[in-house]
C-alpha positions as CSV (number, residue, x, y, z in Angstrom):
1,M,0.0,-0.1,0.2
2,K,1.0,3.8,-0.7
3,I,2.7,5.4,2.4
4,T,0.9,8.7,2.7
5,K,2.8,10.1,5.6
6,T,5.3,9.8,8.2
7,A,5.2,11.4,11.7
8,A,6.8,11.1,15.1
9,L,4.0,10.5,17.7
10,L,5.0,10.4,21.4
11,F,8.5,9.7,20.5
12,S,7.4,6.5,18.5
13,A,7.9,6.0,15.0
14,A,4.5,5.8,13.4
15,I,3.8,5.4,9.4
16,S,0.4,5.9,8.3
17,F,-0.4,4.3,4.9
18,H,-4.4,4.2,5.0
19,A,-7.2,6.1,5.7
20,T,-10.6,5.3,4.7
21,S,-14.1,5.5,6.2
22,A,-12.8,7.6,9.1
23,V,-10.3,4.7,10.1
24,T,-6.6,5.6,9.9
25,T,-4.2,2.9,9.9
26,T,-0.2,3.3,11.0
27,V,2.5,1.2,11.6
28,V,3.9,2.0,15.1
29,D,7.2,1.2,16.6
30,V,6.8,2.3,20.2
31,P,10.0,2.4,22.6
32,S,10.0,-0.1,25.4
33,G,13.2,-0.3,27.3
34,S,16.3,-0.6,25.0
35,H,14.1,-1.8,22.1
36,T,11.1,-1.0,20.3
37,Q,7.7,-2.8,20.0
38,R,6.1,-2.9,16.4
39,F,2.3,-3.2,16.0
40,L,-0.3,-2.2,13.2
41,Y,-2.7,0.3,14.8
42,M,-6.4,1.0,13.2
43,R,-8.0,3.8,14.7
44,P,-11.6,4.9,13.9
45,D,-12.8,8.3,14.8
46,A,-14.0,8.4,18.5
47,P,-13.5,4.8,19.2
48,V,-15.4,3.3,22.2
49,A,-13.1,0.4,23.0
50,N,-9.4,-0.4,22.4
51,I,-8.4,-3.8,21.0
52,V,-5.1,-5.1,21.9
53,H,-4.5,-8.4,19.7
54,L,-1.7,-11.0,20.4
55,P,-1.5,-13.3,17.6
56,G,-1.2,-17.0,18.2
57,G,1.0,-19.5,16.2
58,S,4.7,-18.1,16.5
59,G,3.4,-14.6,17.7
60,I,5.0,-13.1,14.5
61,L,3.1,-11.0,12.2
62,N,6.0,-9.7,10.2
63,I,4.4,-6.3,9.7
64,Q,6.0,-4.4,7.1
65,P,6.5,-0.5,6.9
66,D,3.7,-0.2,4.6
67,G,1.4,-2.3,6.7
68,N,1.5,-5.5,4.7
69,M,2.1,-8.5,6.7
70,T,4.0,-11.7,5.2
71,D,4.3,-15.4,6.2
72,L,7.8,-16.4,7.6
73,P,9.2,-19.7,6.2
74,G,7.9,-22.4,8.4
75,G,5.7,-20.0,10.0
76,H,1.9,-20.0,10.4
77,T,-0.3,-18.4,7.9
78,V,-0.6,-14.9,9.2
79,G,-3.9,-14.3,7.2
80,C,-5.6,-17.1,8.9
81,G,-5.6,-15.4,12.4
82,P,-9.4,-14.4,13.0
83,V,-8.6,-11.0,14.3
84,V,-6.1,-10.3,11.8
85,R,-8.5,-11.3,8.8
86,T,-11.3,-9.3,10.5
87,R,-9.5,-6.1,11.6
88,D,-11.4,-4.0,9.3
89,Q,-14.8,-5.2,10.8
90,F,-13.5,-4.6,14.2
91,A,-12.5,-1.1,13.3
92,A,-15.9,-0.5,11.4
93,H,-17.6,-1.6,14.9
94,G,-16.0,1.5,16.6
95,F,-13.1,-0.3,18.2
96,S,-9.3,0.8,17.7
97,V,-7.3,-2.3,16.8
98,A,-3.7,-2.8,17.7
99,L,-2.0,-6.1,16.1
100,V,1.2,-6.7,18.1
101,D,4.2,-8.1,16.2
102,Q,7.4,-9.4,17.6
103,N,9.7,-6.7,19.3
104,S,12.8,-5.3,17.7
105,I,15.1,-8.1,19.2
106,G,12.6,-10.9,18.0
107,Q,10.7,-11.7,21.3
108,V,6.9,-12.0,21.2
109,W,4.2,-11.6,23.8
110,Q,6.4,-9.7,26.4
111,T,4.2,-8.2,29.2
112,E,6.1,-4.8,29.2
113,D,6.1,-4.4,25.5
114,V,2.4,-4.9,25.2
115,N,1.9,-2.6,28.1
116,E,3.7,0.1,26.0
117,V,1.2,-0.7,23.2
118,I,-1.8,-0.3,25.8
119,R,-0.2,2.9,27.1
120,Y,-0.1,4.3,23.5
121,V,-3.7,3.5,22.5
122,Q,-5.0,4.6,25.8
123,S,-3.1,8.2,25.5
124,R,-5.1,8.6,22.3
125,D,-8.3,7.3,23.5
126,N,-9.0,6.8,27.2
127,V,-11.6,4.0,26.5
128,P,-11.8,0.4,27.9
129,T,-9.0,-1.8,26.8
130,W,-9.5,-5.5,25.8
131,I,-6.7,-7.9,25.1
132,I,-7.6,-10.6,22.5
133,G,-5.4,-13.9,22.2
134,G,-5.9,-17.2,21.0
135,S,-4.7,-20.6,20.4
136,S,-0.9,-20.4,21.6
137,S,-1.3,-16.8,22.8
138,T,-4.1,-17.7,25.3
139,L,-1.9,-17.6,28.3
140,P,-0.1,-14.3,27.4
141,A,-3.3,-12.7,26.8
142,M,-4.7,-13.7,30.3
143,L,-1.5,-12.8,31.9
144,I,-1.2,-9.3,30.4
145,A,-4.9,-8.9,31.4
146,N,-3.9,-9.7,34.7
147,A,-1.3,-7.2,34.9
148,Q,-3.6,-4.1,34.1
149,P,-4.6,-2.0,37.1
150,S,-8.0,-3.1,38.8
151,T,-9.3,0.4,38.4
152,S,-8.7,0.2,34.4
153,P,-12.1,-0.9,32.5
154,G,-11.8,-3.6,29.9
155,G,-11.3,-7.3,29.8
156,V,-10.0,-10.3,27.7
157,V,-11.3,-12.7,25.0
158,V,-9.5,-15.9,24.1
159,F,-10.2,-18.4,21.5
160,S,-9.3,-22.0,20.6
161,P,-7.1,-22.4,23.6
162,N,-4.7,-25.3,22.9
163,T,-1.9,-24.3,25.4
164,D,-0.7,-26.2,28.5
165,V,-3.5,-26.3,30.8
166,G,-1.7,-27.7,33.6
167,T,-0.3,-26.1,36.9
168,T,1.0,-22.8,35.2
169,A,-2.2,-22.2,33.3
170,K,-4.3,-23.0,36.2
171,G,-2.6,-20.4,38.0
172,I,-3.1,-17.7,35.3
173,A,-6.7,-18.3,34.7
174,A,-7.4,-18.6,38.2
175,S,-6.1,-15.0,38.7
176,V,-8.4,-13.6,36.0
177,T,-10.9,-11.2,37.6
178,R,-11.9,-9.3,34.6
179,P,-15.0,-10.1,32.1
180,I,-13.4,-13.0,30.0
181,Q,-15.0,-14.8,26.8
182,V,-13.8,-18.1,25.7
183,V,-14.7,-18.8,22.1
184,Y,-14.0,-22.2,20.4
185,Q,-15.4,-24.8,17.8
186,P,-16.0,-28.1,19.2
187,L,-14.9,-29.9,16.3
188,D,-11.5,-28.4,16.6
189,I,-9.5,-31.3,18.1
190,L,-6.8,-29.0,19.5
191,Q,-8.8,-26.8,21.7
192,Q,-9.2,-27.2,25.5
193,A,-11.7,-24.5,26.0
194,S,-14.0,-26.2,28.6
195,L,-11.0,-27.2,30.8
196,L,-9.5,-23.7,30.6
197,F,-13.1,-22.3,31.4
198,S,-13.4,-24.4,34.4
199,Q,-10.1,-22.8,35.6
200,L,-11.5,-19.2,35.7
201,T,-12.6,-19.6,39.1
202,A,-12.2,-15.8,40.2
203,A,-13.8,-14.2,37.1
204,T,-17.3,-13.0,38.1
205,I,-18.1,-12.4,34.4
206,K,-17.1,-15.2,32.2
207,E,-18.8,-16.5,29.1
208,K,-18.2,-19.6,27.0
209,F,-19.3,-19.7,23.2
210,A,-19.1,-22.5,20.9
211,F,-19.5,-22.3,17.1
212,N,-21.6,-25.2,15.6
213,S,-20.8,-24.5,12.0
214,G,-17.7,-23.5,9.7
215,T,-15.4,-25.4,8.1
216,A,-12.2,-27.7,8.1
217,L,-10.9,-26.5,5.1
218,G,-8.6,-23.3,4.8
219,C,-7.8,-21.8,7.9
220,G,-9.9,-24.7,9.7
221,Y,-12.1,-25.1,12.7
222,H,-9.2,-24.0,14.8
223,L,-9.2,-20.4,13.5
224,F,-13.1,-20.3,12.6
225,G,-12.7,-20.9,8.7
226,G,-15.9,-19.4,7.2
227,L,-17.0,-17.6,10.2
228,D,-15.6,-14.1,9.7
229,A,-18.9,-12.4,10.4
230,E,-20.1,-14.7,13.2
231,F,-16.6,-14.3,15.1
232,V,-16.9,-10.7,14.8
233,A,-20.4,-10.6,16.0
234,T,-19.8,-12.9,18.9
235,T,-16.8,-11.0,20.4
236,T,-18.2,-7.4,19.8
237,S,-21.4,-8.3,21.2
238,F,-19.5,-9.4,24.6
239,I,-17.2,-6.4,24.4
240,D,-20.3,-4.3,23.9
241,R,-22.3,-5.7,26.8
242,Y,-19.4,-5.5,29.3
243,N,-17.2,-2.6,28.0
244,G,-16.5,-0.3,30.7
245,T,-17.6,-3.0,33.6
246,I,-16.0,-2.9,36.8
247,G,-17.3,-5.1,39.6
248,P,-20.0,-7.7,39.9
249,P,-22.1,-8.9,37.1
250,P,-25.7,-8.0,36.8
251,A,-28.2,-9.4,39.3
252,S,-30.3,-11.0,36.3
253,V,-30.3,-11.4,32.6
254,Q,-32.8,-11.8,30.0
255,V,-33.3,-15.2,28.1
256,V,-34.9,-14.5,24.8
257,E,-37.1,-17.1,22.8
258,Y,-36.9,-18.0,19.2
259,H,-39.3,-20.1,17.2
260,H,-38.3,-22.2,13.7
261,A,-41.7,-22.1,11.8
262,A,-40.8,-24.8,9.4
263,F,-39.4,-27.1,12.2
264,D,-42.1,-25.8,15.0
265,H,-39.1,-25.8,17.4
266,Y,-38.3,-23.4,19.9
267,F,-35.1,-22.2,21.1
268,I,-33.8,-19.8,24.2
269,T,-30.5,-18.1,24.9
270,P,-29.3,-15.3,27.2
271,V,-26.0,-15.2,25.3
272,P,-25.6,-11.8,23.7
273,A,-23.6,-13.3,20.9
274,E,-26.2,-15.9,20.0
275,I,-29.0,-13.4,20.1
276,A,-27.0,-11.0,17.7
277,L,-26.5,-13.9,15.2
278,L,-30.1,-15.0,15.4
279,D,-31.6,-11.5,14.9
280,A,-29.2,-10.8,12.1
281,H,-31.0,-13.9,10.3
282,A,-27.7,-14.8,8.6
283,P,-27.8,-18.3,7.0
284,P,-28.0,-21.0,8.4
285,L,-30.1,-18.9,11.0
286,Q,-32.3,-17.3,8.7
287,D,-35.5,-19.1,9.6
288,W,-35.4,-18.4,13.4
289,A,-37.7,-15.4,14.5
290,R,-38.3,-14.0,18.3
291,T,-41.7,-15.1,19.7
292,G,-41.7,-11.8,21.6
293,F,-41.4,-13.9,24.7
294,S,-38.6,-13.6,27.2
295,F,-37.6,-14.1,31.0
296,S,-35.1,-13.4,33.5
297,V,-32.4,-15.6,35.0
298,Y,-29.4,-15.5,37.1
299,P,-26.0,-15.1,35.6
300,S,-24.0,-18.2,36.7
301,A,-21.3,-16.0,37.7
302,G,-22.3,-14.7,41.1
303,A,-25.5,-16.4,41.2
304,P,-27.4,-16.3,44.6
305,A,-27.1,-19.1,46.9
306,G,-29.7,-21.8,46.5
307,S,-29.8,-21.6,42.5
308,V,-28.6,-24.1,40.5
309,A,-26.8,-24.2,36.9
310,I,-28.5,-25.2,33.8
311,C,-27.0,-27.2,31.4
312,R,-27.4,-27.0,27.5
313,F,-27.1,-30.0,25.3
314,F,-27.1,-30.3,21.5
315,N,-28.2,-33.2,19.2
316,D,-28.0,-33.1,15.3
317,H,-29.1,-36.9,14.8
318,F,-32.6,-35.8,13.8
319,T,-32.0,-34.9,10.2
320,P,-32.8,-32.2,8.9
321,K,-33.7,-31.2,12.4
322,S,-31.7,-30.8,15.5
323,S,-32.5,-29.9,19.0
324,H,-31.4,-28.4,22.4
325,F,-32.3,-30.0,25.8
326,Y,-31.8,-27.9,29.0
327,A,-31.5,-29.5,32.4
328,A,-30.4,-28.5,35.9
329,H,-27.3,-29.7,37.8
330,G,-28.6,-32.6,40.0
331,F,-31.7,-33.1,38.2
332,G,-30.8,-34.4,34.7
333,C,-27.7,-32.8,33.7
334,E,-25.4,-35.5,34.7
335,A,-27.6,-38.3,33.9
336,T,-27.7,-36.9,30.5
337,I,-24.1,-36.8,30.2
338,S,-23.7,-40.4,31.3
339,Q,-26.6,-42.1,29.7
340,F,-27.0,-40.3,26.5
341,P,-23.9,-39.7,24.7
342,D,-25.6,-38.4,21.5
343,W,-26.5,-35.4,23.4
344,T,-23.2,-33.1,23.3
345,L,-22.8,-30.7,26.3
346,E,-22.6,-27.2,24.9
347,D,-22.5,-25.3,28.2
348,D,-22.7,-26.6,31.6
349,K,-23.6,-23.4,33.1
350,L,-25.6,-21.5,30.8
351,F,-27.5,-19.6,33.5
352,N,-28.9,-20.4,37.1
353,T,-32.4,-20.7,38.3
354,M,-34.3,-21.6,41.6
355,L,-36.0,-25.1,41.6
356,P,-39.7,-25.4,42.5
357,D,-40.9,-27.7,45.3
358,A,-40.7,-31.2,43.8
359,T,-44.2,-32.2,45.0
360,T,-46.2,-28.8,44.7
361,G,-44.5,-26.9,42.0
362,A,-44.3,-23.8,44.4
363,C,-41.5,-21.4,43.7
364,P,-39.2,-19.6,46.3
365,A,-40.1,-16.1,47.2
366,G,-39.0,-13.5,44.7
367,T,-39.4,-15.9,41.7
368,I,-42.2,-17.0,39.4
369,P,-42.9,-20.5,37.6
370,L,-41.3,-21.3,34.3
371,Y,-43.6,-23.7,32.9
372,R,-41.8,-26.6,30.9
373,M,-43.8,-28.5,27.9
374,Y,-42.6,-31.1,25.7
375,N,-43.5,-31.9,22.1
376,Q,-43.6,-35.6,22.4
377,G,-41.1,-35.9,19.5
378,M,-44.0,-34.6,17.0
379,G,-42.2,-33.9,13.7
380,G,-39.5,-36.4,14.4
381,A,-37.5,-34.5,16.9
382,P,-37.7,-33.6,20.6
383,N,-38.2,-30.1,21.6
384,H,-39.0,-28.1,24.8
385,R,-40.5,-25.0,25.5
386,F,-40.3,-22.8,28.6
387,V,-42.8,-19.9,29.3
388,T,-44.0,-17.7,32.3
389,S,-47.5,-17.1,30.7
390,L,-50.4,-19.5,31.8
391,A,-52.1,-18.7,28.7
392,E,-49.1,-19.7,26.4
393,R,-48.7,-22.8,28.3
394,Q,-52.6,-23.8,27.7
395,K,-52.0,-22.7,24.0
396,M,-49.0,-25.5,24.0
397,L,-51.0,-28.2,25.7
398,D,-53.9,-27.7,23.2
399,A,-51.4,-28.1,20.5
400,G,-50.1,-31.7,21.6
401,F,-47.5,-30.7,24.1
402,V,-47.4,-32.2,27.5
403,A,-46.6,-30.7,30.6
404,E,-43.3,-31.6,32.4
405,G,-41.8,-30.7,35.9
406,A,-43.3,-30.3,39.4
407,G,-46.8,-29.8,40.3
408,I,-48.6,-28.6,37.2
409,G,-45.5,-28.5,35.0
410,V,-43.1,-26.3,36.7
411,G,-39.6,-26.7,35.2
412,M,-37.7,-24.0,36.9
413,C,-38.1,-20.8,38.9
414,A,-37.0,-17.5,37.2
415,P,-36.6,-14.2,39.2
416,A,-39.5,-12.2,39.3
417,P,-39.5,-9.1,37.1
């Protein structure tokens, strides 16, 4: 690309080579001790968040003075990194993006070097800063996030973690207190997302997101081949939701219900990234639409005493249909895992609810009944629906669904609105 200007900024060498749609891109060499740290910096007008990305693989992007990045012999394919290849979309979303390369003496992922990058971008825009790493840069990303001042808003996103999740990783993961999202593809044989997620014991805001699509070709499942738009929507949705967050998670979150008219199936989710994808109606989700019904639940992180976590399972053995199943820990989750291997555990803590009295179906004070109905396998695939409306419950019973749960069919108890 053509170099349009060169300038010295805060004693850093910065080359601006591209500026379109109010986004200015520069190559910056910021001083760090006796050497310099290079990064590619994309800044939209008035960004609402800073993204500092540590590439996986070798950690080397080989950024040239004109902003181009080239593969090194024997190295990973630079263009396959999901943040690298979608950097324009992140900038268009209103985030500044800093892609961190090796430093001038050939080192990568050095905490002080990355801190200098963070200081640089924060000196231009004092907005929350998010560290994104993945694959082999998962641990460095968490380590650097842990090194930020507790009063500084922002968080961390990691994807396809395939690093050692032994003692060292456990200690680093257990020290993460910032909002953190773990993104992965279950068909990626290298990923260890669930194990890493279980080690995030101090994070009060944490979410795990699994893609159930993509391709093994090209960049593959590990780097979310064929999922550029979905990757951006998933990560930006999480960042938008918790941007600027310092402190405990909200007391409750909303679960949104969707309906697939052709399959006559219902699906519920509290996950902002899933809601964004469903609302976008992009293939293969174009046939799902909101029903207009929703209800509150407790985030699993910081959920009140006495509540239980709800597991979500997925089964695609009902071609052309698939189905999800929801069960509480201690009341169906563990039994589904051990007895029904065709049901894949997607999330062991999707959200928390209270449980009703096993005999009467009565809910604890401060909660309301969440009625559970089962379609009896109509149409060749099982499906459940959960509603708080007695009228909607009766409508489903009239349509051939049957009530399941305690009392008249109370499956869970949701926080009262």
